[in-house]
N, CA, C, O and the ligand as a Tripos MOL2 file, in Angstrom:
@<TRIPOS>MOLECULE
protein
  237   235    60     0     0
PROTEIN
NO_CHARGES

@<TRIPOS>ATOM
      1 N         299.7950  192.9670  -97.1230 N.3       1 MET1
      2 CA        299.7900  194.1150  -96.2150 C.3       1 MET1
      3 C         300.6090  195.2520  -96.8280 C.2       1 MET1
      4 O         301.6610  195.0400  -97.4300 O.2       1 MET1
      5 N         300.0970  196.4320  -96.6550 N.am      2 ARG2
      6 CA        300.7080  197.6140  -97.2280 C.3       2 ARG2
      7 C         301.4760  198.3420  -96.1320 C.2       2 ARG2
      8 O         301.0520  198.3480  -94.9770 O.2       2 ARG2
      9 N         302.5740  198.9390  -96.4760 N.am      3 ILE3
     10 CA        303.3210  199.7310  -95.4950 C.3       3 ILE3
     11 C         303.2590  201.1880  -95.9120 C.2       3 ILE3
     12 O         303.7130  201.5650  -96.9930 O.2       3 ILE3
     13 N         302.6870  201.9990  -95.0360 N.am      4 VAL4
     14 CA        302.5620  203.4310  -95.3090 C.3       4 VAL4
     15 C         303.7950  204.1400  -94.7670 C.2       4 VAL4
     16 O         304.1710  203.9580  -93.6090 O.2       4 VAL4
     17 N         304.4040  204.9290  -95.5960 N.am      5 THR5
     18 CA        305.5640  205.7020  -95.1650 C.3       5 THR5
     19 C         305.4520  207.1200  -95.7000 C.2       5 THR5
     20 O         304.7160  207.3960  -96.6470 O.2       5 THR5
     21 N         306.1920  207.9950  -95.0750 N.am      6 GLU6
     22 CA        306.3060  209.3410  -95.6050 C.3       6 GLU6
     23 C         307.7800  209.6030  -95.8740 C.2       6 GLU6
     24 O         308.6410  209.3060  -95.0460 O.2       6 GLU6
     25 N         308.0510  210.1550  -97.0290 N.am      7 THR7
     26 CA        309.4260  210.4870  -97.3790 C.3       7 THR7
     27 C         309.6520  211.9740  -97.1530 C.2       7 THR7
     28 O         308.9080  212.8110  -97.6640 O.2       7 THR7
     29 N         310.6670  212.2870  -96.3990 N.am      8 CYS8
     30 CA        310.9870  213.6840  -96.1340 C.3       8 CYS8
     31 C         311.3240  214.3890  -97.4490 C.2       8 CYS8
     32 O         312.2040  213.9420  -98.1840 O.2       8 CYS8
     33 N         310.6290  215.4880  -97.7470 N.am      9 PRO9
     34 CA        310.8960  216.1830  -99.0090 C.3       9 PRO9
     35 C         312.2410  216.8970  -99.0150 C.2       9 PRO9
     36 O         312.7220  217.3160 -100.0670 O.2       9 PRO9
     37 N         312.8380  217.0320  -97.8550 N.am     10 ASN10
     38 CA        314.0940  217.7680  -97.7440 C.3      10 ASN10
     39 C         315.3100  216.8590  -97.8730 C.2      10 ASN10
     40 O         316.2520  217.1880  -98.5940 O.2      10 ASN10
     41 N         315.3010  215.7120  -97.1800 N.am     11 CYS11
     42 CA        316.4970  214.8660  -97.1610 C.3      11 CYS11
     43 C         316.2350  213.4400  -97.6320 C.2      11 CYS11
     44 O         317.1790  212.6700  -97.8070 O.2      11 CYS11
     45 N         314.9680  213.0740  -97.8390 N.am     12 GLY12
     46 CA        314.6740  211.7510  -98.3650 C.3      12 GLY12
     47 C         314.5700  210.6620  -97.3120 C.2      12 GLY12
     48 O         314.3660  209.4970  -97.6550 O.2      12 GLY12
     49 N         314.7060  211.0140  -96.0300 N.am     13 THR13
     50 CA        314.5480  210.0270  -94.9720 C.3      13 THR13
     51 C         313.1210  209.4920  -94.9870 C.2      13 THR13
     52 O         312.1640  210.2530  -95.1300 O.2      13 THR13
     53 N         312.9860  208.1880  -94.8390 N.am     14 ILE14
     54 CA        311.6670  207.5660  -94.8460 C.3      14 ILE14
     55 C         311.2170  207.3080  -93.4130 C.2      14 ILE14
     56 O         311.9380  206.7020  -92.6200 O.2      14 ILE14
     57 N         310.0120  207.7790  -93.0960 N.am     15 VAL15
     58 CA        309.4550  207.6250  -91.7500 C.3      15 VAL15
     59 C         308.2100  206.7540  -91.8560 C.2      15 VAL15
     60 O         307.3730  206.9490  -92.7380 O.2      15 VAL15
     61 N         308.1000  205.7910  -90.9480 N.am     16 ALA16
     62 CA        306.9560  204.8880  -90.9760 C.3      16 ALA16
     63 C         305.6660  205.6160  -90.6040 C.2      16 ALA16
     64 O         305.6590  206.4810  -89.7280 O.2      16 ALA16
     65 N         304.5920  205.2590  -91.2720 N.am     17 GLY17
     66 CA        303.3030  205.8920  -91.0250 C.3      17 GLY17
     67 C         302.8240  205.7220  -89.5990 C.2      17 GLY17
     68 O         302.1860  206.6190  -89.0490 O.2      17 GLY17
     69 N         303.1270  204.5660  -88.9810 N.am     18 ASN18
     70 CA        302.6420  204.3610  -87.6090 C.3      18 ASN18
     71 C         303.3870  205.2330  -86.6100 C.2      18 ASN18
     72 O         302.8490  205.5750  -85.5580 O.2      18 ASN18
     73 N         304.6180  205.5930  -86.9350 N.am     19 VAL19
     74 CA        305.3490  206.5400  -86.0820 C.3      19 VAL19
     75 C         304.6990  207.9160  -86.1780 C.2      19 VAL19
     76 O         304.4870  208.5890  -85.1690 O.2      19 VAL19
     77 N         304.3910  208.3170  -87.3900 N.am     20 LEU20
     78 CA        303.7150  209.6030  -87.5790 C.3      20 LEU20
     79 C         302.3560  209.6160  -86.8860 C.2      20 LEU20
     80 O         301.9390  210.6380  -86.3420 O.2      20 LEU20
     81 N         301.6760  208.4840  -86.9090 N.am     21 ALA21
     82 CA        300.3500  208.4170  -86.3000 C.3      21 ALA21
     83 C         300.4190  208.6290  -84.7940 C.2      21 ALA21
     84 O         299.5080  209.2110  -84.2040 O.2      21 ALA21
     85 N         301.4880  208.1620  -84.1760 N.am     22 SER22
     86 CA        301.5940  208.3270  -82.7220 C.3      22 SER22
     87 C         302.1780  209.6800  -82.3460 C.2      22 SER22
     88 O         301.8480  210.2370  -81.2990 O.2      22 SER22
     89 N         303.0530  210.2100  -83.2120 N.am     23 GLU23
     90 CA        303.6730  211.5090  -82.9070 C.3      23 GLU23
     91 C         302.8360  212.6790  -83.3920 C.2      23 GLU23
     92 O         302.9090  213.7810  -82.8470 O.2      23 GLU23
     93 N         302.0420  212.4260  -84.4210 N.am     24 ARG24
     94 CA        301.2360  213.4560  -85.1130 C.3      24 ARG24
     95 C         302.1190  214.4440  -85.8820 C.2      24 ARG24
     96 O         302.0070  214.5720  -87.1010 O.2      24 ARG24
     97 N         302.9790  215.1230  -85.1690 N.am     25 VAL25
     98 CA        303.9190  216.0390  -85.8180 C.3      25 VAL25
     99 C         305.2820  215.7700  -85.2170 C.2      25 VAL25
    100 O         305.4200  215.6910  -83.9960 O.2      25 VAL25
    101 N         306.2860  215.6300  -86.0580 N.am     26 MET26
    102 CA        307.6160  215.3210  -85.5420 C.3      26 MET26
    103 C         308.6780  215.9770  -86.4190 C.2      26 MET26
    104 O         308.4420  216.2730  -87.5900 O.2      26 MET26
    105 N         309.8270  216.1940  -85.8420 N.am     27 ASN27
    106 CA        310.9540  216.6580  -86.6370 C.3      27 ASN27
    107 C         311.5230  215.4690  -87.3870 C.2      27 ASN27
    108 O         311.5780  214.3590  -86.8570 O.2      27 ASN27
    109 N         311.9360  215.6970  -88.5980 N.am     28 CYS28
    110 CA        312.5560  214.6450  -89.3890 C.3      28 CYS28
    111 C         313.7380  214.0470  -88.6310 C.2      28 CYS28
    112 O         314.5630  214.7850  -88.0920 O.2      28 CYS28
    113 N         313.8290  212.7070  -88.5860 N.am     29 PRO29
    114 CA        314.9610  212.0670  -87.8840 C.3      29 PRO29
    115 C         316.2650  212.1300  -88.6780 C.2      29 PRO29
    116 O         317.3100  211.7110  -88.1790 O.2      29 PRO29
    117 N         316.2180  212.6390  -89.8790 N.am     30 GLY30
    118 CA        317.4250  212.7340  -90.6950 C.3      30 GLY30
    119 C         318.4690  213.6370  -90.0610 C.2      30 GLY30
    120 O         318.1410  214.5910  -89.3560 O.2      30 GLY30
    121 N         319.7260  213.3220  -90.3220 N.am     31 LEU31
    122 CA        320.8170  214.1110  -89.7720 C.3      31 LEU31
    123 C         320.7720  215.5310  -90.3140 C.2      31 LEU31
    124 O         320.6410  215.7380  -91.5210 O.2      31 LEU31
    125 N         320.8810  216.5010  -89.4290 N.am     32 ASP32
    126 CA        320.9310  217.9120  -89.8270 C.3      32 ASP32
    127 C         319.7400  218.3330  -90.6740 C.2      32 ASP32
    128 O         319.8500  219.2330  -91.5070 O.2      32 ASP32
    129 N         318.6050  217.6840  -90.4600 N.am     33 CYS33
    130 CA        317.4120  218.0410  -91.2150 C.3      33 CYS33
    131 C         316.3780  218.6240  -90.2590 C.2      33 CYS33
    132 O         316.0510  218.0120  -89.2420 O.2      33 CYS33
    133 N         315.8800  219.7750  -90.5770 N.am     34 GLU34
    134 CA        314.9310  220.4450  -89.6850 C.3      34 GLU34
    135 C         313.5100  220.3990  -90.2230 C.2      34 GLU34
    136 O         312.6300  221.1070  -89.7350 O.2      34 GLU34
    137 N         313.2950  219.5730  -91.2170 N.am     35 GLN35
    138 CA        311.9620  219.4480  -91.7900 C.3      35 GLN35
    139 C         310.9840  218.9120  -90.7390 C.2      35 GLN35
    140 O         311.3150  217.9990  -89.9830 O.2      35 GLN35
    141 N         309.7990  219.4770  -90.7000 N.am     36 VAL36
    142 CA        308.7560  218.9700  -89.8200 C.3      36 VAL36
    143 C         307.8390  218.0680  -90.6420 C.2      36 VAL36
    144 O         307.3100  218.4630  -91.6810 O.2      36 VAL36
    145 N         307.6720  216.8600  -90.1490 N.am     37 LEU37
    146 CA        306.8020  215.8970  -90.8300 C.3      37 LEU37
    147 C         305.5210  215.7520  -90.0260 C.2      37 LEU37
    148 O         305.5520  215.6520  -88.8000 O.2      37 LEU37
    149 N         304.4100  215.7420  -90.7180 N.am     38 SER38
    150 CA        303.1160  215.6820  -90.0470 C.3      38 SER38
    151 C         302.2980  214.5140  -90.5610 C.2      38 SER38
    152 O         302.3110  214.2000  -91.7510 O.2      38 SER38
    153 N         301.5920  213.8800  -89.6530 N.am     39 PHE39
    154 CA        300.6690  212.8150  -90.0320 C.3      39 PHE39
    155 C         299.6650  213.3220  -91.0600 C.2      39 PHE39
    156 O         299.2140  212.5750  -91.9280 O.2      39 PHE39
    157 N         299.3230  214.6020  -90.9470 N.am     40 GLU40
    158 CA        298.3350  215.1850  -91.8590 C.3      40 GLU40
    159 C         298.8630  215.2920  -93.2910 C.2      40 GLU40
    160 O         298.0880  215.5180  -94.2200 O.2      40 GLU40
    161 N         300.1600  215.1320  -93.4740 N.am     41 ASP41
    162 CA        300.7100  215.1720  -94.8310 C.3      41 ASP41
    163 C         300.3850  213.9210  -95.6300 C.2      41 ASP41
    164 O         300.4260  213.9290  -96.8610 O.2      41 ASP41
    165 N         300.0630  212.8510  -94.9230 N.am     42 LEU42
    166 CA        299.6920  211.6200  -95.6200 C.3      42 LEU42
    167 C         298.3350  211.7930  -96.2900 C.2      42 LEU42
    168 O         297.5260  212.6220  -95.8740 O.2      42 LEU42
    169 N         298.1040  211.0200  -97.3070 N.am     43 SER43
    170 CA        296.8060  211.0850  -97.9770 C.3      43 SER43
    171 C         295.7290  210.5400  -97.0340 C.2      43 SER43
    172 O         296.0430  209.7730  -96.1230 O.2      43 SER43
    173 N         294.4670  210.9250  -97.2400 N.am     44 PRO44
    174 CA        293.3890  210.4140  -96.3900 C.3      44 PRO44
    175 C         293.3350  208.8870  -96.3790 C.2      44 PRO44
    176 O         293.0530  208.2830  -95.3440 O.2      44 PRO44
    177 N         293.5990  208.2700  -97.5070 N.am     45 GLU45
    178 CA        293.5920  206.8000  -97.5720 C.3      45 GLU45
    179 C         294.6900  206.2230  -96.6790 C.2      45 GLU45
    180 O         294.4660  205.2540  -95.9520 O.2      45 GLU45
    181 N         295.8620  206.8190  -96.7390 N.am     46 ASP46
    182 CA        296.9760  206.3300  -95.9310 C.3      46 ASP46
    183 C         296.7240  206.5340  -94.4420 C.2      46 ASP46
    184 O         297.0470  205.6690  -93.6280 O.2      46 ASP46
    185 N         296.1450  207.6820  -94.0890 N.am     47 ARG47
    186 CA        295.8580  207.9340  -92.6670 C.3      47 ARG47
    187 C         294.8660  206.9060  -92.1380 C.2      47 ARG47
    188 O         295.0390  206.3620  -91.0480 O.2      47 ARG47
    189 N         293.8320  206.6520  -92.9220 N.am     48 GLN48
    190 CA        292.8310  205.6650  -92.5420 C.3      48 GLN48
    191 C         293.4750  204.2940  -92.3400 C.2      48 GLN48
    192 O         293.2010  203.6090  -91.3550 O.2      48 GLN48
    193 N         294.3240  203.9050  -93.2740 N.am     49 TYR49
    194 CA        294.9730  202.5990  -93.2190 C.3      49 TYR49
    195 C         295.8420  202.4900  -91.9730 C.2      49 TYR49
    196 O         295.7990  201.4880  -91.2590 O.2      49 TYR49
    197 N         296.6260  203.5250  -91.7190 N.am     50 VAL50
    198 CA        297.5410  203.4980  -90.5700 C.3      50 VAL50
    199 C         296.7470  203.4180  -89.2690 C.2      50 VAL50
    200 O         297.1050  202.6620  -88.3660 O.2      50 VAL50
    201 N         295.6700  204.1950  -89.1750 N.am     51 ARG51
    202 CA        294.8670  204.1720  -87.9500 C.3      51 ARG51
    203 C         294.3060  202.7820  -87.6960 C.2      51 ARG51
    204 O         294.3670  202.2750  -86.5760 O.2      51 ARG51
    205 N         293.7670  202.1770  -88.7270 N.am     52 GLU52
    206 CA        293.1840  200.8400  -88.5470 C.3      52 GLU52
    207 C         294.2580  199.8220  -88.2150 C.2      52 GLU52
    208 O         294.0750  198.9740  -87.3420 O.2      52 GLU52
    209 N         295.3690  199.9100  -88.9080 N.am     53 HIS53
    210 CA        296.4340  198.9490  -88.7020 C.3      53 HIS53
    211 C         297.0530  199.1090  -87.3150 C.2      53 HIS53
    212 O         297.3190  198.1160  -86.6370 O.2      53 HIS53
    213 N         297.2830  200.3460  -86.8900 N.am     54 ALA54
    214 CA        297.8760  200.5980  -85.5850 C.3      54 ALA54
    215 C         296.9440  200.1100  -84.4710 C.2      54 ALA54
    216 O         297.3990  199.5470  -83.4750 O.2      54 ALA54
    217 N         295.6550  200.3260  -84.6450 N.am     55 ALA55
    218 CA        294.7000  199.8900  -83.6230 C.3      55 ALA55
    219 C         294.7300  198.3690  -83.4910 C.2      55 ALA55
    220 O         294.6130  197.8250  -82.3930 O.2      55 ALA55
    221 N         294.8860  197.7080  -84.6080 N.am     56 ARG56
    222 CA        294.9180  196.2530  -84.5720 C.3      56 ARG56
    223 C         296.1840  195.7510  -83.8850 C.2      56 ARG56
    224 O         296.1430  194.7580  -83.1590 O.2      56 ARG56
    225 N         297.3070  196.4300  -84.1080 N.am     57 GLU57
    226 CA        298.5580  195.9520  -83.5310 C.3      57 GLU57
    227 C         298.6290  196.1340  -82.0290 C.2      57 GLU57
    228 O         299.3380  195.3840  -81.3580 O.2      57 GLU57
    229 N         297.9150  197.1050  -81.4820 N.am     58 ARG58
    230 CA        298.0290  197.3640  -80.0540 C.3      58 ARG58
    231 C         297.2160  196.3980  -79.2110 C.2      58 ARG58
    232 O         297.4420  196.2890  -78.0060 O.2      58 ARG58
    233 N         296.2860  195.7050  -79.8180 N.am     59 THR59
    234 CA        295.4500  194.8100  -79.0210 C.3      59 THR59
    235 C         296.0640  193.4220  -78.9230 C.2      59 THR59
    236 O         295.4920  192.5370  -78.2860 O.2      59 THR59
    237 ZN        314.5300  215.2150  -93.5620 Zn       60 ZN60
@<TRIPOS>BOND
     1     1     2 1
     2     2     3 1
     3     3     4 2
     4     3     5 am
     5     5     6 1
     6     6     7 1
     7     7     8 2
     8     7     9 am
     9     9    10 1
    10    10    11 1
    11    11    12 2
    12    11    13 am
    13    13    14 1
    14    14    15 1
    15    15    16 2
    16    15    17 am
    17    17    18 1
    18    18    19 1
    19    19    20 2
    20    19    21 am
    21    21    22 1
    22    22    23 1
    23    23    24 2
    24    23    25 am
    25    25    26 1
    26    26    27 1
    27    27    28 2
    28    27    29 am
    29    29    30 1
    30    30    31 1
    31    31    32 2
    32    31    33 am
    33    33    34 1
    34    34    35 1
    35    35    36 2
    36    35    37 am
    37    37    38 1
    38    38    39 1
    39    39    40 2
    40    39    41 am
    41    41    42 1
    42    42    43 1
    43    43    44 2
    44    43    45 am
    45    45    46 1
    46    46    47 1
    47    47    48 2
    48    47    49 am
    49    49    50 1
    50    50    51 1
    51    51    52 2
    52    51    53 am
    53    53    54 1
    54    54    55 1
    55    55    56 2
    56    55    57 am
    57    57    58 1
    58    58    59 1
    59    59    60 2
    60    59    61 am
    61    61    62 1
    62    62    63 1
    63    63    64 2
    64    63    65 am
    65    65    66 1
    66    66    67 1
    67    67    68 2
    68    67    69 am
    69    69    70 1
    70    70    71 1
    71    71    72 2
    72    71    73 am
    73    73    74 1
    74    74    75 1
    75    75    76 2
    76    75    77 am
    77    77    78 1
    78    78    79 1
    79    79    80 2
    80    79    81 am
    81    81    82 1
    82    82    83 1
    83    83    84 2
    84    83    85 am
    85    85    86 1
    86    86    87 1
    87    87    88 2
    88    87    89 am
    89    89    90 1
    90    90    91 1
    91    91    92 2
    92    91    93 am
    93    93    94 1
    94    94    95 1
    95    95    96 2
    96    95    97 am
    97    97    98 1
    98    98    99 1
    99    99   100 2
   100    99   101 am
   101   101   102 1
   102   102   103 1
   103   103   104 2
   104   103   105 am
   105   105   106 1
   106   106   107 1
   107   107   108 2
   108   107   109 am
   109   109   110 1
   110   110   111 1
   111   111   112 2
   112   111   113 am
   113   113   114 1
   114   114   115 1
   115   115   116 2
   116   115   117 am
   117   117   118 1
   118   118   119 1
   119   119   120 2
   120   119   121 am
   121   121   122 1
   122   122   123 1
   123   123   124 2
   124   123   125 am
   125   125   126 1
   126   126   127 1
   127   127   128 2
   128   127   129 am
   129   129   130 1
   130   130   131 1
   131   131   132 2
   132   131   133 am
   133   133   134 1
   134   134   135 1
   135   135   136 2
   136   135   137 am
   137   137   138 1
   138   138   139 1
   139   139   140 2
   140   139   141 am
   141   141   142 1
   142   142   143 1
   143   143   144 2
   144   143   145 am
   145   145   146 1
   146   146   147 1
   147   147   148 2
   148   147   149 am
   149   149   150 1
   150   150   151 1
   151   151   152 2
   152   151   153 am
   153   153   154 1
   154   154   155 1
   155   155   156 2
   156   155   157 am
   157   157   158 1
   158   158   159 1
   159   159   160 2
   160   159   161 am
   161   161   162 1
   162   162   163 1
   163   163   164 2
   164   163   165 am
   165   165   166 1
   166   166   167 1
   167   167   168 2
   168   167   169 am
   169   169   170 1
   170   170   171 1
   171   171   172 2
   172   171   173 am
   173   173   174 1
   174   174   175 1
   175   175   176 2
   176   175   177 am
   177   177   178 1
   178   178   179 1
   179   179   180 2
   180   179   181 am
   181   181   182 1
   182   182   183 1
   183   183   184 2
   184   183   185 am
   185   185   186 1
   186   186   187 1
   187   187   188 2
   188   187   189 am
   189   189   190 1
   190   190   191 1
   191   191   192 2
   192   191   193 am
   193   193   194 1
   194   194   195 1
   195   195   196 2
   196   195   197 am
   197   197   198 1
   198   198   199 1
   199   199   200 2
   200   199   201 am
   201   201   202 1
   202   202   203 1
   203   203   204 2
   204   203   205 am
   205   205   206 1
   206   206   207 1
   207   207   208 2
   208   207   209 am
   209   209   210 1
   210   210   211 1
   211   211   212 2
   212   211   213 am
   213   213   214 1
   214   214   215 1
   215   215   216 2
   216   215   217 am
   217   217   218 1
   218   218   219 1
   219   219   220 2
   220   219   221 am
   221   221   222 1
   222   222   223 1
   223   223   224 2
   224   223   225 am
   225   225   226 1
   226   226   227 1
   227   227   228 2
   228   227   229 am
   229   229   230 1
   230   230   231 1
   231   231   232 2
   232   231   233 am
   233   233   234 1
   234   234   235 1
   235   235   236 2
@<TRIPOS>SUBSTRUCTURE
     1 MET1         2 RESIDUE 1 A MET
     2 ARG2         6 RESIDUE 1 A ARG
     3 ILE3        10 RESIDUE 1 A ILE
     4 VAL4        14 RESIDUE 1 A VAL
     5 THR5        18 RESIDUE 1 A THR
     6 GLU6        22 RESIDUE 1 A GLU
     7 THR7        26 RESIDUE 1 A THR
     8 CYS8        30 RESIDUE 1 A CYS
     9 PRO9        34 RESIDUE 1 A PRO
    10 ASN10       38 RESIDUE 1 A ASN
    11 CYS11       42 RESIDUE 1 A CYS
    12 GLY12       46 RESIDUE 1 A GLY
    13 THR13       50 RESIDUE 1 A THR
    14 ILE14       54 RESIDUE 1 A ILE
    15 VAL15       58 RESIDUE 1 A VAL
    16 ALA16       62 RESIDUE 1 A ALA
    17 GLY17       66 RESIDUE 1 A GLY
    18 ASN18       70 RESIDUE 1 A ASN
    19 VAL19       74 RESIDUE 1 A VAL
    20 LEU20       78 RESIDUE 1 A LEU
    21 ALA21       82 RESIDUE 1 A ALA
    22 SER22       86 RESIDUE 1 A SER
    23 GLU23       90 RESIDUE 1 A GLU
    24 ARG24       94 RESIDUE 1 A ARG
    25 VAL25       98 RESIDUE 1 A VAL
    26 MET26      102 RESIDUE 1 A MET
    27 ASN27      106 RESIDUE 1 A ASN
    28 CYS28      110 RESIDUE 1 A CYS
    29 PRO29      114 RESIDUE 1 A PRO
    30 GLY30      118 RESIDUE 1 A GLY
    31 LEU31      122 RESIDUE 1 A LEU
    32 ASP32      126 RESIDUE 1 A ASP
    33 CYS33      130 RESIDUE 1 A CYS
    34 GLU34      134 RESIDUE 1 A GLU
    35 GLN35      138 RESIDUE 1 A GLN
    36 VAL36      142 RESIDUE 1 A VAL
    37 LEU37      146 RESIDUE 1 A LEU
    38 SER38      150 RESIDUE 1 A SER
    39 PHE39      154 RESIDUE 1 A PHE
    40 GLU40      158 RESIDUE 1 A GLU
    41 ASP41      162 RESIDUE 1 A ASP
    42 LEU42      166 RESIDUE 1 A LEU
    43 SER43      170 RESIDUE 1 A SER
    44 PRO44      174 RESIDUE 1 A PRO
    45 GLU45      178 RESIDUE 1 A GLU
    46 ASP46      182 RESIDUE 1 A ASP
    47 ARG47      186 RESIDUE 1 A ARG
    48 GLN48      190 RESIDUE 1 A GLN
    49 TYR49      194 RESIDUE 1 A TYR
    50 VAL50      198 RESIDUE 1 A VAL
    51 ARG51      202 RESIDUE 1 A ARG
    52 GLU52      206 RESIDUE 1 A GLU
    53 HIS53      210 RESIDUE 1 A HIS
    54 ALA54      214 RESIDUE 1 A ALA
    55 ALA55      218 RESIDUE 1 A ALA
    56 ARG56      222 RESIDUE 1 A ARG
    57 GLU57      226 RESIDUE 1 A GLU
    58 ARG58      230 RESIDUE 1 A ARG
    59 THR59      234 RESIDUE 1 A THR
    60 ZN60       237 GROUP 0 **** ****
């Protein structure tokens, strides 16, 4: 199983892909970091993977 993550380009905080999938757009959780992280920043392959994986986990 693969874990999709996004790394904040500003502070390096790693955010899980499934969190991004549910939030769509979120402020970086890093301390004093105002970077906006978006699900759309992930590659198409990663978005597809996260969507399928998240759907499976909710059932
Ligand atoms: Zn950040």
